C-alpha positions in Angstrom: 20.1 -68.7 38.5 17.1 -69.6 36.4 14.4 -67.0 35.6 10.9 -68.3 35.6 8.5 -66.7 33.1 4.9 -66.9 34.1 2.0 -66.9 31.7 1.1 -63.4 33.0 4.4 -62.1 31.8 3.8 -63.6 28.4 0.4 -61.8 28.3 2.0 -58.5 29.2 4.7 -58.8 26.6 2.2 -59.7 23.9 -0.1 -56.9 25.0 2.8 -54.4 24.8 3.8 -55.7 21.4 0.2 -55.3 20.2 0.1 -51.7 21.5 3.4 -50.7 19.9 2.5 -52.2 16.5 -1.0 -50.8 16.6 0.4 -47.4 17.6 2.8 -47.4 14.7 0.0 -48.5 12.3 -2.3 -45.7 13.6 0.4 -43.0 13.3 1.2 -44.1 9.7 -2.5 -44.2 8.7 -3.1 -40.7 10.3 -0.1 -39.3 8.4 -1.4 -40.8 5.2 -5.0 -39.4 5.8 -3.8 -35.9 6.9 -0.8 -35.6 4.6 1.2 -34.4 7.7 3.9 -36.2 9.6 3.4 -34.1 12.7 -0.2 -34.0 13.8 0.3 -33.3 17.5 3.0 -31.8 19.7 3.9 -35.2 21.1 4.8 -36.4 17.6 7.8 -34.1 17.5 8.0 -31.1 19.9 10.9 -29.5 18.1 9.3 -29.8 14.6 6.0 -28.6 15.9 7.6 -25.4 17.2 9.2 -24.8 13.8 5.9 -25.5 12.0 4.0 -23.0 14.1 6.8 -20.4 13.5 6.7 -20.9 9.7 2.9 -20.6 9.7 3.1 -17.3 11.6 5.7 -16.0 9.2 3.5 -17.0 6.2 0.4 -15.4 7.7 2.4 -12.2 8.4 3.7 -12.2 4.8 0.2 -12.6 3.5 -0.9 -9.5 5.5 2.1 -7.6 4.2 1.1 -8.5 0.6 -2.5 -7.3 1.3 -1.1 -4.0 2.7 1.0 -3.7 -0.5 -1.9 -4.3 -2.7 -3.9 -1.5 -1.0 -1.0 0.9 -1.0 -0.2 0.1 -4.6 -3.8 0.8 -5.7 -3.9 4.1 -3.7 -0.6 5.3 -5.1 -1.4 4.3 -8.7 -4.7 6.2 -8.5 -2.9 9.2 -7.1 -0.3 9.0 -9.9 -3.1 8.8 -12.5 -4.7 11.9 -11.0 -1.4 13.8 -10.9 -0.7 13.0 -14.5 -4.1 14.5 -15.4 -3.2 17.6 -13.3 0.0 18.0 -15.3 -1.9 17.7 -18.6 -4.3 20.4 -17.4 -1.5 22.7 -16.3 0.4 22.2 -19.6 -2.7 23.0 -21.6 -3.3 26.2 -19.5 0.3 27.2 -20.2 -0.2 26.8 -23.9 -3.4 28.9 -23.7 -1.6 31.6 -21.7 1.3 31.8 -24.2 -1.2 32.1 -27.1 -3.3 34.6 -25.2 -0.5 36.9 -24.1 0.6 37.2 -27.7 -0.2 40.7 -29.0 -2.2 39.3 -31.9 -4.9 38.0 -29.6 -7.6 40.6 -29.0 -10.0 40.9 -26.0 -12.6 38.7 -27.6 -10.1 35.9 -28.3 -8.9 36.2 -24.7 -12.5 35.7 -23.4 -12.7 32.6 -25.5 -9.5 31.4 -23.8 -11.0 32.2 -20.4 -13.8 29.8 -21.0 -11.4 26.9 -21.6 -9.4 27.9 -18.6 -12.6 27.8 -16.6 -13.1 24.2 -17.8 -9.5 23.5 -16.6 -10.3 24.9 -13.2 -13.3 22.6 -12.9 -11.2 19.7 -14.0 -8.5 20.5 -11.4 -11.1 20.7 -8.7 -12.5 17.3 -9.7 -9.0 15.8 -9.6 -8.4 17.3 -6.2 -11.3 15.3 -4.8 -10.4 12.1 -6.6 -11.1 8.8 -4.7 -9.9 5.3 -4.6 -12.9 3.2 -3.7 -14.6 5.2 -1.0 -11.5 7.0 0.2 -10.4 10.4 -0.9 -6.9 10.4 -2.2 -5.6 13.8 -1.1 -7.3 14.4 2.3 -4.5 13.1 4.5 -5.9 11.0 7.3 -9.4 12.4 6.7 -10.0 10.0 3.8 -13.8 10.2 4.3 -13.8 14.0 3.6 -13.5 15.8 0.3 -10.0 17.3 0.0 -11.0 20.8 -1.3 -14.0 23.0 -1.4 -14.8 26.5 -2.7 -16.3 29.3 -0.7 -19.5 31.1 -2.0 -18.7 33.8 -4.5 -20.5 36.3 -2.3 -18.4 35.4 0.8 -15.4 37.5 1.9 -13.0 35.1 0.3 -14.8 35.5 -3.0 -15.0 31.9 -4.3 -11.5 30.9 -3.3 -10.7 27.2 -2.7 -9.5 25.8 0.6 -8.0 22.6 1.7 -10.3 20.5 4.0 -8.0 17.6 4.7 -5.0 17.4 7.1 -1.3 16.9 6.8 -1.4 13.3 7.9 0.5 10.6 6.1 -0.8 7.1 6.1 1.9 4.5 6.6 1.5 0.8 6.1 3.8 -2.1 6.9 5.1 -3.8 3.8 7.5 -6.3 5.5 8.7 -6.9 9.1 11.1 -3.9 9.0 9.8 -1.4 6.5 6.8 0.9 5.9 5.6 2.9 3.0 3.5 6.1 2.9 0.6 5.4 0.6 -1.0 8.8 0.3 -0.1 12.3 -1.0 -1.8 15.1 0.9 -3.6 17.9 -0.8 -1.0 20.3 0.4 1.7 18.2 -1.3 -0.3 17.7 -4.5 -2.3 20.9 -5.1 -1.1 23.7 -2.8 1.1 26.5 -4.0 3.2 28.4 -1.5 6.5 30.3 -1.2 8.9 30.6 1.7 10.5 34.0 0.8 9.4 37.1 -1.2 10.7 37.8 -4.7 10.0 40.1 -7.6 10.0 39.8 -11.4 9.9 42.4 -14.2 7.1 41.8 -16.7 7.3 42.2 -20.4 5.0 45.3 -20.0 7.7 47.0 -17.9 5.8 46.7 -14.7 6.7 44.6 -11.7 5.1 41.5 -10.0 5.9 41.2 -6.3 5.3 37.8 -4.7 5.2 37.4 -0.9 4.0 34.8 1.6 0.4 35.8 2.6 -1.2 36.4 5.9 -3.2 33.2 5.7 -1.2 29.9 6.1 0.1 28.8 2.7 -1.3 31.8 0.8 0.7 33.8 -1.7 0.1 37.5 -2.2 0.8 39.0 -5.6 1.1 42.8 -6.0 1.4 44.4 -9.4 3.3 47.7 -9.3 5.0 50.2 -11.5 7.9 50.2 -9.0 10.6 47.7 -8.5 10.3 48.2 -4.8 7.9 45.6 -3.1 7.1 48.3 -0.5 5.7 50.7 -3.1 2.0 51.0 -3.6 0.7 48.6 -6.2 -2.2 49.0 -8.6 -3.5 45.4 -8.3 -3.5 42.7 -5.6 -4.5 39.1 -5.7 -4.0 36.1 -3.4 -4.0 32.3 -4.0 -2.9 29.1 -2.3 -3.6 26.3 -4.7 -3.9 25.4 -8.4 -7.6 26.1 -8.5 -7.2 29.6 -7.0 -4.4 30.2 -9.4 -6.5 29.1 -12.4 -9.4 31.2 -11.2 -7.1 34.3 -11.2 -5.8 33.5 -14.6 -9.4 33.0 -15.9 -10.3 36.4 -14.5 -7.2 38.0 -16.0 -8.2 36.8 -19.5 -11.8 37.9 -19.0 -10.7 41.4 -18.0 -8.0 41.5 -20.7 -5.5 42.1 -17.9 -2.1 41.6 -19.6 0.0 42.4 -16.6 -1.8 39.8 -14.5 -1.5 37.2 -17.3 2.2 37.7 -17.5 2.7 37.6 -13.7 0.8 34.3 -13.3 3.1 32.6 -15.8 5.7 32.3 -13.1 3.7 30.5 -10.4 2.2 28.3 -13.1 5.7 27.1 -14.2 6.6 26.5 -10.6 3.4 24.6 -10.0 4.3 22.3 -12.9 7.7 21.7 -11.4 6.1 20.8 -8.2 3.8 18.3 -9.9 6.8 16.6 -11.5 8.4 16.3 -8.0 5.2 14.8 -6.6 5.1 12.3 -9.5 8.7 11.4 -8.8 7.9 10.7 -5.2 5.0 8.5 -6.1 7.1 6.7 -8.7 9.8 6.0 -6.1 7.3 4.6 -3.6 5.7 2.4 -6.3 9.1 1.0 -7.3 9.9 0.3 -3.7 6.6 -1.5 -3.2 7.1 -3.6 -6.4 10.5 -4.7 -5.2 9.3 -5.4 -1.7 6.3 -7.4 -3.1 8.7 -9.5 -5.1 10.9 -10.1 -2.1 7.9 -11.0 0.0 6.8 -13.5 -2.6 10.3 -15.2 -2.7 10.4 -15.3 1.1 6.9 -16.9 1.3 8.0 -19.6 -1.2 11.0 -20.3 1.1 8.9 -20.4 4.2 6.4 -22.7 2.5 9.3 -25.0 1.5 10.6 -25.1 5.1 7.1 -25.8 6.4 6.7 -28.6 3.9 10.0 -30.2 4.9 8.9 -30.2 8.6 5.2 -31.0 8.2 4.4 -32.9 5.0 4.3 -36.7 5.2 6.2 -39.0 2.8 3.3 -40.8 1.2 5.4 -43.5 -0.3 7.1 -44.1 3.1 3.7 -44.0 4.9 2.3 -46.6 2.6 5.3 -48.9 3.1 5.1 -48.4 6.9 1.5 -49.3 7.0 2.1 -52.5 5.0 5.0 -53.4 7.3 2.9 -52.7 10.4 0.0 -54.8 9.2 2.3 -57.7 8.4 3.9 -57.3 11.9 0.5 -57.4 13.5 -0.6 -60.4 11.6 2.6 -62.3 12.6 2.1 -61.2 16.2 -1.5 -62.5 16.2 -0.3 -65.9 14.9 2.6 -66.2 17.3 0.7 -65.0 20.3 -2.2 -67.4 19.6 0.2 -70.3 19.8 1.9 -69.0 23.0 -1.3 -68.2 24.7 -2.8 -71.6 24.0 0.1 -73.4 25.8 -0.4 -74.4 29.4 1.8 -75.8 32.2 0.8 -79.3 31.1 2.5 -78.7 27.7 5.8 -78.6 29.6 5.2 -81.6 31.9 6.9 -84.8 30.7 4.8 -87.9 31.2 6.8 -91.0 32.3 
C-alpha cells in the first residue's frame, strides 16, 4: 500500500519543524538573557518546586540572621552595662573596707559617702540603659524606664522601685531554636532572699536579714541579741542595688559602723549575682555566635542547591543558540525547495 503525501502535509511538517526549532532557540536565548534555565513552571515542574523551596529556606535564614543581629546587639549592650555594674560594686566594696577600718574617722567616712553617692547615681543610670530606643532591663516594657526613685518626702523615703515586668523576649534564631535576648531588671539589679538568716558583726552585735513584707524586699534588723525575734535598735529595708547603695551611703554619713558592717554581706552576694548574670549573657552570646555560623553555612549550601537547579549553563546556551540558528537556516533552505515544487515536477513528459 502506497502512502500519498499531499502538499498540505508537507506544509504542516515544515511548520511544525519551524515551531520546534524556533521554540528551542527562544528558550536558549531566554536562558542566556535571564541566566536561569528554569523561567516558568512548564520548563521543569519538579525543578521549579525545588527552586521555590530553596528560596523560602534562604529567606527564612536571612530573617533568622536579622533576629540574631538584633539579639546580639541587645545582649552585648546588656553585658557592657553589667560589667559596669560590677566595677561600681567592686569600687564600693573597696571603699567600705577602707571606711570600716578603725583608722578612718567620721570626716573621712563622710568623704567616702560622697563617692558612694556617685556610685548610686551611676548604678541608677546603668539600670535604665538602652539599646537604641529600647530599655535593656524593663522586660517586655522596653519603652519604659526600668527603675525610678520615689520622692524623698514620700512614705518610701527615696527608695527605688522596678517599673518593668518579668517578661523575657525570645527570638527565633533558626527553625528549631530560640534565644532570650533580654535580662530583666529583677534579674540584673534586684536583691532578695528566700529565707531569713543572721550574722554576727565585728562589733559584737547581730544583723538579722529576713524577706520583707513588700515583694522582693529584704528587711535588715540590727540587734544586740542573737535572736531574730528580739527587739532591734535599727531597721532598714532594700530591694535592689540602688537602695542598698543608698543605705550604705547613709551609714557612712551617720558614722554607723554596725550598719556598714552589716551591709557588707548583701554587697558580696550582689556581686555574686552579677557574675551569674554575666555568665548567663555570655552563654547566650556563645550560642548565638555558633548558631549564626551554622546559619551562614546552611545558607551557602542552600544557595549552591538553588544554583544547581536554577542557573543556566552559559557556554551550553551559547552552543545551543548557534545550533538552533544553523538548524533554522537549513530548514529555511530545504523548505524553500520543497515548497516550490508542484505536481508538474513529478509528471513525466512523453
